[in-house]
N, C-alpha and C positions, 0 to 999 in steps of 0.2 A: 412666755412673752418674748417675741423677737426684739432684739436690740441691735442697732446698727451704729457703726462708728467709722466715719470717713477720715482719710488722711491723704496727703500728697499734693494739696493745692500749693499755689505760690504765684510768683510773678515771672513772666517771661516776655521776650520780645516776639513780635510778629514772626511767624515761621518756626517758632520753637516748639518744644514738646514738653508734656507733663504726663505723669501717670497717677491716677487716683486709685485708691483702694478703699474697700468697705469691708470691715470685719463684722461677721454675723455671729451673734451669740444669743444665749437665752433659750434656745430650742434645739431639739435633736433632729427635727425634720427640716427639709429644704423648703423654703417658701415657694409656692407654685409659680410666682411671677415676681421678678425683681427688676428694678430699673434705676437709671440715673436721670434726674431732672436738674434743671438749672433755672435760676431766676436772676435777671439783671435788674438794677434799680429802675423803678417805674414801669416795669414790664411784667406781663403774666408769666407764671411758672410754665415751663415747657418741658416735654419729654425729650430726652437726648437719645437714649438707647434702652431697650428692654430685652430681658431673657426669660423665656417661659420654661415650664418644667421639662420640655423636650429639647432644651438648649437651642431653640430657634431664636435668633437675635434680629431685632428690627431697629433701624436707626432713623432719626429725624433726617429729612432731606438736607438740612443745613450742615450736617456733620458727616454724611456718607462719604466714604473714601478717605476720611481724615481720622476718624475716631474708631477704635476697636474695643468692644466690650467683651469680657470673658468672665467665667465663673469657675472657681476651683473648689469643688465640693469637699475634697480632702482637707484643704486649708480653711474652708468655710469663708472664702473671700470673694467679693465681686470687684472687678477691676475695670478701669476705663483708661485706655492708652489714647492720648490726644496728641496728634501730630499736625504739623502745618497750622498751628494756631493763628487765629485772626483776632484783631481787637474786638470784633463783635462776639467772640466767645467769652468775653469777660462777664463773669456772673458768679453767684454762689451756687455751687454744685451740691446736690443732695442725693444720697443713696436712699432707696425706698423699697418697701416690700408690701405687696397687696395682701390685705388680711381677709377680705370678704370672698369666700369661695365661689359664690354664684355670679360674681362679676367677672366677665371675660378679661383676659390679660390685655388685649388690645384696647378694649373699652376703657379700662383703668389707665392705660398708658396715654390715651388721648385726652383723658380728663381725670386727673388724680383725685378730684372731689367726689367721684363715684365710689361708693363703698368706703371702707376704712383702710387707712394707710399707716404704716409705721415708717417714721422718718429718722434719718440720722441728723446730726447736728449741723451738717453742712461744712463745706470747705471752699474757701475763696480762690478763684482763678482770675488773674489779671493779666491781660495781654496788651502790651504797649506797642504802638506803631513805630 
C-alpha cells in the first residue's frame, strides 16, 4: 500500500518561493502516475503538476513557468519547487498517486475522482500580498 507524506508548506509573501516534498513509502515499485493537487477554501481541487512513468511532466496553465515538479526515484520523493508565488496560489497542497492501472494518467490528473487515488495528508501554502 502506497503511503505519501508531504512537507515544506508555509507562509510567504507574494513573489517568494517554497519547496514541497512528498515521501513515498509502503511499496517497492514506482507508482505509474503521481501528481500534486491543491484545493483552496470554497474551490474545487485542481491538478497542479503530474509525472508519468516516463518522467513526462505536465503543468496546469496557472503555474507554468513558475512551478517545477521532479521525482527522485533513488530517494523515493516527489518535489514541487514553487517560485514567483502569488496570493492565488494559497491552498492546501496534496501529493497523490494513481492506483487504478486502466485509468490514463492525464484522465486522472484532470479529474482525480476517476479511479482510485492515494492521498497524502496535505500541506498548507499561504501567500500574502
